[in-house]
C-alpha positions as CSV (number, residue, x, y, z in Angstrom):
1,M,33.0,-16.8,22.7
2,K,31.2,-13.7,21.5
3,M,33.1,-13.6,18.2
4,G,32.1,-17.2,17.7
5,R,28.4,-16.5,18.2
6,E,28.6,-13.5,15.8
7,G,30.4,-15.6,13.3
8,A,27.8,-18.4,13.6
9,L,25.0,-15.9,13.1
10,S,26.7,-14.4,10.0
11,V,26.9,-17.8,8.4
12,F,23.3,-18.5,9.4
13,V,22.1,-15.2,7.9
14,V,23.9,-15.7,4.6
15,A,22.6,-19.2,4.2
16,A,19.1,-18.2,5.2
17,L,19.0,-15.3,2.7
18,A,20.1,-17.6,0.0
19,L,17.3,-20.0,0.9
20,G,14.9,-17.0,1.0
21,V,14.9,-17.0,-2.8
22,G,13.8,-20.6,-2.9
23,V,11.2,-20.0,-0.2
24,D,9.8,-17.2,-2.4
25,L,9.5,-19.4,-5.4
26,V,7.4,-22.1,-3.6
27,T,5.0,-19.8,-1.8
28,D,1.4,-20.9,-2.2
29,E,-0.8,-18.6,-4.3
30,V,-3.5,-16.8,-2.2
31,S,-7.2,-17.6,-2.6
32,A,-9.4,-16.2,0.1
33,P,-10.0,-17.3,2.7
34,A,-7.0,-19.6,2.8
35,S,-4.0,-17.9,4.5
36,P,-1.1,-16.9,2.1
37,E,1.4,-17.1,4.9
38,V,4.4,-19.4,4.6
39,E,6.5,-20.1,7.7
40,P,9.4,-22.5,7.2
41,L,11.9,-22.8,10.0
42,F,13.9,-19.7,9.1
43,I,11.0,-17.4,8.3
44,A,9.3,-18.4,11.6
45,R,12.4,-17.0,13.4
46,S,12.3,-13.7,11.4
47,V,10.3,-10.6,12.1
48,Y,9.7,-7.8,9.6
49,C,9.3,-4.2,10.9
50,P,8.3,-1.0,9.1
51,A,10.2,2.2,8.4
52,P,9.0,5.5,9.9
53,P,6.0,6.3,7.7
54,R,6.9,9.9,6.8
55,L,10.4,11.0,6.0
56,G,11.5,13.9,8.1
57,E,8.3,14.1,10.1
58,S,8.3,10.8,11.9
59,S,10.7,8.7,14.0
60,S,10.3,5.2,15.4
61,Q,11.3,2.8,18.0
62,L,11.1,-1.0,18.0
63,A,10.2,-3.1,21.1
64,I,11.8,-6.5,20.6
65,G,10.8,-9.4,22.8
66,A,11.9,-12.9,23.5
67,P,8.7,-14.5,24.9
68,G,10.0,-18.0,25.1
69,A,12.1,-20.0,27.6
70,Q,15.3,-19.7,25.5
71,D,17.9,-16.9,25.3
72,V,17.9,-15.5,21.7
73,L,20.6,-13.8,19.6
74,V,18.8,-11.3,17.5
75,G,20.3,-9.8,14.3
76,V,19.1,-6.2,14.0
77,G,20.4,-4.8,10.8
78,D,24.2,-4.8,11.1
79,D,24.1,-5.2,14.8
80,N,23.5,-8.2,17.1
81,L,21.4,-8.1,20.3
82,D,21.7,-10.7,23.1
83,L,18.2,-11.0,24.5
84,S,17.6,-13.2,27.5
85,A,14.5,-15.3,27.7
86,E,11.3,-13.4,28.7
87,R,13.0,-10.1,28.2
88,T,12.3,-7.1,26.0
89,A,14.5,-4.4,24.5
90,M,13.9,-1.0,22.9
91,R,15.8,0.1,19.8
92,E,15.7,3.2,17.6
93,N,14.5,2.4,14.1
94,N,15.1,4.6,11.0
95,R,14.3,2.1,8.3
96,S,12.4,-1.1,7.5
97,S,14.3,-4.0,8.9
98,S,14.3,-7.8,9.1
99,L,15.0,-9.1,12.6
100,I,16.5,-12.5,12.8
101,G,16.1,-14.6,15.9
102,Y,18.7,-17.3,16.4
103,G,17.8,-19.8,19.0
104,G,14.2,-19.1,19.8
105,E,11.0,-17.2,19.0
106,I,11.1,-13.4,18.8
107,T,8.4,-10.8,18.5
108,A,8.5,-7.0,17.8
109,V,6.3,-4.0,17.5
110,A,7.0,-0.5,15.9
111,L,6.2,2.7,17.8
112,P,6.3,5.7,15.4
113,Q,6.1,9.3,16.6
114,F,4.8,11.9,14.2
115,T,5.6,15.5,14.1
116,G,4.7,18.3,11.7
117,K,1.2,19.6,10.9
118,V,-0.5,16.7,12.6
119,S,1.5,15.1,15.4
120,G,0.7,12.0,17.3
121,I,1.7,8.5,18.3
122,G,1.0,5.1,16.7
123,A,1.7,1.4,17.3
124,A,1.8,-1.5,14.8
125,R,2.8,-5.1,14.9
126,C,5.8,-6.3,13.0
127,S,5.0,-9.3,10.9
128,K,6.3,-12.8,11.2
129,S,5.5,-13.6,7.5
130,A,5.4,-12.0,4.1
131,S,2.4,-12.3,1.8
132,T,1.3,-11.8,-1.8
133,R,-1.8,-9.9,-0.5
134,W,-2.5,-7.3,2.3
135,Y,-5.9,-5.7,3.1
136,F,-7.0,-2.5,5.0
137,A,-10.6,-1.8,5.8
138,E,-10.0,1.7,7.1
139,G,-8.6,4.8,5.4
140,S,-9.5,8.2,4.0
141,S,-8.6,10.7,1.4
142,A,-10.9,13.4,2.8
143,L,-9.9,16.9,3.5
144,G,-7.5,16.8,6.5
145,A,-6.6,13.2,6.1
146,E,-3.2,12.1,4.7
147,E,-2.9,8.3,4.1
148,R,0.2,6.4,3.3
149,I,0.8,2.7,2.7
150,V,4.2,1.4,3.7
151,I,5.4,-1.6,1.7
152,Y,8.5,-3.5,2.6
153,N,10.3,-6.1,0.5
154,P,12.8,-8.0,2.7
155,F,13.9,-10.5,0.0
156,P,16.9,-10.5,-2.4
157,D,14.7,-10.2,-5.5
158,E,12.6,-7.2,-6.7
159,A,8.9,-7.3,-6.0
160,V,6.2,-5.7,-8.0
161,V,3.0,-4.5,-6.3
162,G,-0.4,-3.1,-7.3
163,I,-2.9,-1.3,-5.1
164,N,-6.7,-1.5,-5.4
165,L,-8.9,1.0,-3.6
166,F,-12.5,0.5,-2.3
167,T,-15.3,2.8,-1.2
168,P,-18.9,2.2,-0.1
169,K,-19.8,2.6,-3.8
170,G,-17.4,-0.1,-5.0
171,Q,-13.9,-0.5,-6.3
172,E,-12.2,2.7,-7.4
173,G,-9.9,2.0,-10.3
174,N,-6.6,3.8,-10.8
175,A,-4.4,2.5,-13.6
176,N,-1.2,4.0,-12.1
177,L,-1.8,2.1,-8.8
178,A,-3.2,-1.1,-10.2
179,E,-0.5,-1.7,-12.9
180,G,2.2,-2.2,-10.3
181,Q,5.2,-0.4,-8.9
182,A,8.6,-2.0,-8.2
183,V,9.8,-2.5,-4.7
184,P,13.6,-3.1,-4.9
185,A,15.2,-5.9,-2.9
186,G,15.5,-4.9,0.8
187,E,13.8,-1.6,0.2
188,T,10.6,0.2,1.2
189,L,8.0,1.8,-1.0
190,I,5.7,4.5,0.6
191,V,2.6,5.2,-1.5
192,E,0.6,8.4,-0.8
193,I,-3.0,7.4,-1.4
194,N,-4.3,11.0,-1.6
195,E,-2.5,11.4,-4.9
196,F,-4.4,8.6,-6.6
197,I,-8.1,9.1,-5.5
198,R,-10.4,12.0,-5.2
199,Q,-11.6,13.1,-1.7
200,E,-13.4,10.2,-0.1
201,R,-14.3,9.9,3.6
202,F,-13.9,6.1,3.6
203,V,-11.3,4.3,1.6
204,G,-10.2,0.6,1.9
205,A,-7.3,-0.9,0.1
206,S,-5.7,-4.1,-1.0
207,V,-2.0,-4.5,-1.8
208,V,-1.3,-7.3,-4.4
209,A,2.2,-8.5,-5.1
210,N,2.3,-9.6,-8.8
211,R,5.9,-10.7,-8.2
212,G,7.5,-11.7,-4.9
213,R,6.1,-11.2,-1.4
214,V,6.0,-8.1,0.8
215,I,4.7,-6.7,4.1
216,A,2.3,-3.7,4.2
217,W,1.3,-1.2,6.9
218,R,-1.1,1.7,6.7
219,A,-0.5,5.2,8.3
220,L,-3.1,7.9,8.5
221,Q,-2.7,11.4,9.9
222,V,-6.1,12.9,10.7
223,S,-6.9,16.6,11.2
224,S,-10.6,17.6,11.5
225,E,-12.5,20.5,13.0
226,D,-15.2,18.2,14.4
227,R,-13.0,15.3,15.6
228,P,-9.8,14.9,17.6
229,E,-6.7,14.9,15.5
230,G,-4.2,12.1,15.7
231,V,-2.4,9.3,14.0
232,Q,-3.4,5.7,13.0
233,F,-0.8,3.0,12.2
234,S,-1.6,-0.6,11.6
235,L,-0.3,-3.9,10.0
236,G,-2.7,-5.1,7.3
237,A,-4.5,-8.5,7.1
238,T,-3.2,-11.1,4.8
239,S,-6.6,-12.6,3.9
240,P,-10.3,-12.2,4.4
241,A,-11.8,-14.3,7.2
242,S,-15.1,-15.3,8.8
243,E,-14.4,-14.0,12.3
244,W,-12.8,-10.8,13.7
245,Y,-12.2,-9.8,17.3
246,F,-11.7,-6.4,18.8
247,P,-11.2,-6.2,22.6
248,E,-10.9,-2.4,22.9
249,G,-13.7,0.0,22.0
250,G,-16.7,1.6,23.5
251,L,-19.9,3.6,23.2
252,G,-20.9,6.8,25.0
253,D,-20.0,10.4,25.7
254,G,-16.6,11.2,24.3
255,L,-16.4,7.9,22.4
256,D,-17.1,7.5,18.6
257,E,-16.4,4.0,17.3
258,R,-16.6,2.7,13.7
259,V,-16.1,-0.8,12.5
260,S,-15.3,-1.0,8.7
261,L,-16.0,-4.1,6.8
262,L,-14.1,-4.7,3.5
263,N,-15.3,-7.3,1.1
264,P,-12.5,-7.7,-1.5
265,T,-14.0,-10.9,-3.0
266,D,-16.4,-11.5,-5.8
267,R,-19.0,-13.0,-3.4
268,E,-21.5,-11.2,-1.2
269,A,-20.7,-11.3,2.5
270,V,-23.2,-11.3,5.3
271,A,-21.9,-10.2,8.7
272,T,-23.3,-9.9,12.3
273,V,-21.6,-7.5,14.7
274,S,-21.9,-8.2,18.4
275,L,-20.9,-6.0,21.4
276,V,-19.0,-7.5,24.3
277,T,-19.1,-5.7,27.7
278,G,-17.8,-6.6,31.1
279,E,-21.0,-8.4,31.9
280,E,-22.4,-9.9,28.7
281,T,-22.5,-10.1,24.9
282,L,-25.2,-7.8,23.3
283,Q,-26.7,-8.2,19.9
284,P,-28.1,-4.9,18.5
285,P,-30.9,-5.9,16.0
286,K,-29.6,-3.5,13.3
287,L,-26.2,-5.2,13.3
288,V,-27.6,-8.6,12.5
289,E,-26.9,-9.9,8.9
290,V,-25.3,-6.8,7.5
291,L,-24.9,-7.2,3.7
292,V,-21.5,-6.3,2.3
293,P,-21.6,-6.5,-1.6
294,P,-18.6,-7.8,-3.5
295,Q,-15.7,-5.4,-3.9
296,T,-17.1,-2.8,-1.5
297,L,-16.4,-1.2,1.8
298,Q,-19.1,-0.9,4.5
299,P,-18.3,1.5,7.4
300,L,-20.5,1.0,10.4
301,A,-20.7,4.0,12.9
302,L,-21.9,2.0,15.9
303,R,-23.8,4.9,17.5
304,E,-26.1,4.9,14.4
305,Y,-26.9,1.2,15.0
306,V,-27.2,1.0,18.8
307,G,-30.1,2.7,20.5
308,G,-31.6,3.1,24.0
309,S,-29.5,2.5,27.1
310,D,-27.0,0.5,25.0
311,S,-25.9,3.8,23.3
312,N,-24.0,4.6,26.5
313,L,-22.4,1.3,27.3
314,G,-18.9,2.7,28.0
315,G,-16.2,0.1,27.3
316,A,-17.2,-2.6,24.9
317,G,-15.4,-5.0,22.6
318,V,-16.7,-6.1,19.2
319,V,-17.0,-9.5,17.5
320,V,-17.7,-9.8,13.8
321,R,-18.8,-13.1,12.3
322,T,-20.0,-13.9,8.8
323,S,-22.7,-16.4,8.0
324,S,-21.9,-16.1,4.3
325,G,-18.7,-15.1,2.6
326,T,-15.6,-13.6,4.2
327,L,-14.3,-10.1,4.7
328,V,-11.7,-7.9,6.5
329,A,-12.6,-5.9,9.5
330,E,-10.9,-2.9,11.1
331,R,-11.9,-0.7,14.0
332,T,-11.4,3.0,14.6
333,V,-12.2,4.9,17.9
334,Y,-12.1,8.6,18.4
335,Y,-11.6,9.6,22.1
336,E,-12.7,13.0,23.2
337,R,-12.9,12.9,26.9
338,K,-11.3,14.8,29.8
339,D,-8.8,12.1,30.4
340,L,-8.2,10.8,26.8
341,R,-8.1,12.5,23.4
342,G,-7.0,11.2,20.1
343,V,-7.7,8.4,17.5
344,A,-6.6,4.8,17.2
345,S,-7.3,2.2,14.6
346,E,-6.5,-1.5,14.4
347,V,-7.1,-4.5,12.1
348,G,-8.9,-7.2,14.1
349,A,-7.6,-10.5,15.3
350,A,-8.9,-13.3,13.1
351,R,-8.1,-16.0,15.7
352,T,-8.1,-16.7,19.4
353,A,-5.1,-18.1,21.4
354,Q,-4.1,-19.1,24.9
355,G,-0.8,-17.1,24.7
356,W,-0.3,-13.5,23.6
357,Y,2.6,-11.1,23.4
358,L,1.8,-7.4,23.6
359,G,4.6,-4.9,23.1
360,P,4.0,-1.4,24.5
361,A,1.3,0.5,22.6
362,V,3.1,3.7,23.7
363,S,6.7,4.3,24.8
364,A,6.8,5.6,28.3
365,P,3.0,5.7,28.5
366,E,0.9,8.1,30.7
367,T,-2.0,5.6,30.7
368,D,-1.7,1.9,29.9
369,A,-4.1,-1.1,29.9
370,V,-4.5,-4.6,28.5
371,I,-8.0,-5.6,27.3
372,L,-8.9,-9.3,27.4
373,L,-11.9,-10.6,25.3
374,N,-13.3,-14.0,25.9
375,P,-15.6,-14.9,23.0
376,G,-15.9,-18.6,24.0
377,A,-18.4,-20.6,25.9
378,E,-16.4,-21.2,29.1
379,A,-14.8,-18.8,31.6
380,A,-11.1,-18.0,31.2
381,Q,-8.4,-17.8,33.9
382,V,-5.7,-15.4,32.7
383,S,-2.3,-14.3,34.1
384,L,-0.1,-11.4,33.0
385,A,3.7,-11.1,33.1
386,L,5.5,-7.7,32.6
387,L,8.7,-8.0,30.6
388,S,11.6,-5.5,31.0
389,S,15.1,-5.5,29.6
390,G,17.2,-6.2,32.7
391,A,15.1,-8.1,35.2
392,E,13.1,-11.3,35.7
393,P,9.5,-10.9,34.5
394,L,7.3,-9.1,37.0
395,R,4.2,-11.0,38.0
396,P,2.2,-8.9,40.5
397,D,-0.4,-10.7,42.4
398,E,-3.1,-8.3,41.1
399,L,-2.4,-9.6,37.6
400,Q,-2.6,-13.3,38.3
401,D,-5.6,-15.7,37.9
402,L,-7.9,-13.0,36.5
403,K,-11.3,-14.4,35.6
404,V,-12.9,-13.5,32.3
405,E,-16.4,-14.9,32.1
406,A,-17.6,-16.4,28.8
407,G,-18.8,-13.8,26.4
408,T,-17.3,-10.9,28.3
409,R,-14.3,-8.6,28.3
410,L,-12.0,-7.3,31.1
411,K,-9.9,-4.1,30.9
412,V,-6.8,-4.4,33.1
413,P,-5.0,-1.1,34.0
414,L,-1.2,-1.4,34.1
415,G,-0.2,2.2,34.9
416,E,0.8,1.3,38.4
417,W,3.7,-0.8,37.0
418,T,4.3,0.7,33.5
419,R,3.9,4.5,33.9
420,D,6.8,6.1,32.0
421,R,8.3,2.6,31.4
422,S,8.2,0.7,28.1
423,L,7.3,-2.8,29.2
424,S,6.0,-5.6,27.2
425,V,3.3,-8.0,28.4
426,M,2.9,-11.8,28.1
427,V,-0.7,-13.1,28.5
428,E,-1.4,-16.8,29.4
429,S,-4.9,-18.2,29.5
430,D,-6.3,-21.6,30.1
431,V,-8.8,-21.2,27.2
432,P,-8.4,-19.3,23.9
433,I,-9.0,-15.6,24.2
434,V,-8.0,-12.4,22.4
435,A,-5.7,-9.6,23.9
436,E,-5.2,-6.0,22.9
437,R,-3.2,-3.2,24.5
438,F,-4.2,0.5,24.8
439,G,-2.1,3.5,25.8
440,S,-2.0,7.3,25.7
441,K,0.6,10.0,25.8
442,G,0.2,13.7,25.3
443,D,-2.6,14.5,22.9
444,D,-3.0,11.1,21.3
445,V,-3.7,7.4,21.9
446,A,-2.7,4.1,20.4
447,A,-4.1,0.6,20.3
448,L,-2.1,-2.5,19.5
449,M,-3.5,-6.0,18.8
450,G,-1.6,-8.8,20.5
451,L,0.6,-11.3,18.7
452,P,-0.5,-14.9,19.3
453,L,2.5,-16.9,20.5
454,A,3.8,-20.0,18.6
455,A,1.8,-23.2,19.1
456,S,-1.0,-21.3,20.8
457,G,-4.7,-21.0,19.9
458,R,-6.6,-22.2,16.9
């Protein structure tokens, strides 16, 4: 019986790869803010994951999940993985890979571990779709910062990509980057941004595929005398949008949060940034109608815009909405507290949903939490399920029927159940919300935006 399933999967994969060329040819061209994602049946059952970002100085694991009610046969490189419904599995990962789910929806996240001069941990979503464009609103080429963009071409034809860089002063042209570099079929291109731009504290980027479609992630190792060192790792955004949500974050002693707004379009964007606490949504006056000129990056250090008692809020999420134009938003938090130290960055969620999958932000975490953000007008009732590899989902009473009032956030500690265990989490809500995961291990932290589940949300 097993040989039959493997044979069926092999036939399916060969046929699907052949169809992949056709899919690539009919992909819609991107024009912001329309989504460039294309998800026919086969692609919807595929997930694309990144290689370790730095050869010889980073390793990676994949957390692969089957969040649906069906058992799934997953093709992982040359191997097959039988994954029961509502289960998760950890696998070593030494290269970019396309995971193929046969029989149901699959999800995955990558968990790199960096060694060398700057060590640390990171977490990034794998992508369910390829795109002709990817955007990053965070980044740096300053002294002590080493940035790389990881570009994966999972298709059977060569792709050609160019990279544009943005600073608060405007777009920074570099002919070697913009002209385009080849990404061979099935291969990964890692671009070291520091080699193409002078020292800049803030650098945004866009990856544009002039031929084919790709997936792009950003990795940044940060070493600074006045900030905690650590690692950032995140999947890019495929298009600008008018709304961005960040459940994790905070203001106060030992917390330094920045929200970076990238406007890669030719139209001025006007954005308002709101803070969401456990009790209410706050609107700092200085964060109303922030102007972001075309082709520029606008970093907002929240402590410079929030005064009085609000400057020591503690935990607070962020909502970014534009009244004119569209943009890309990314959040970075430096943690320098007795219990937490490190840096984490994440591109925001551009949508809400009633169902979310969150892989582990850290393998075998020391601290672990899920943060729920309810930006809507009615209270949400939320339940969490913990997924492991060999048992039915765990649904502790303490994690069921949690109430998140309208316009508030709720941070739910998971350490009691997940300490030193790499468990995934499924979130179910009766109204659309946003979910993010946060964890720590050693001298670094990691944040991981949730993956909205199929047919969930808006």
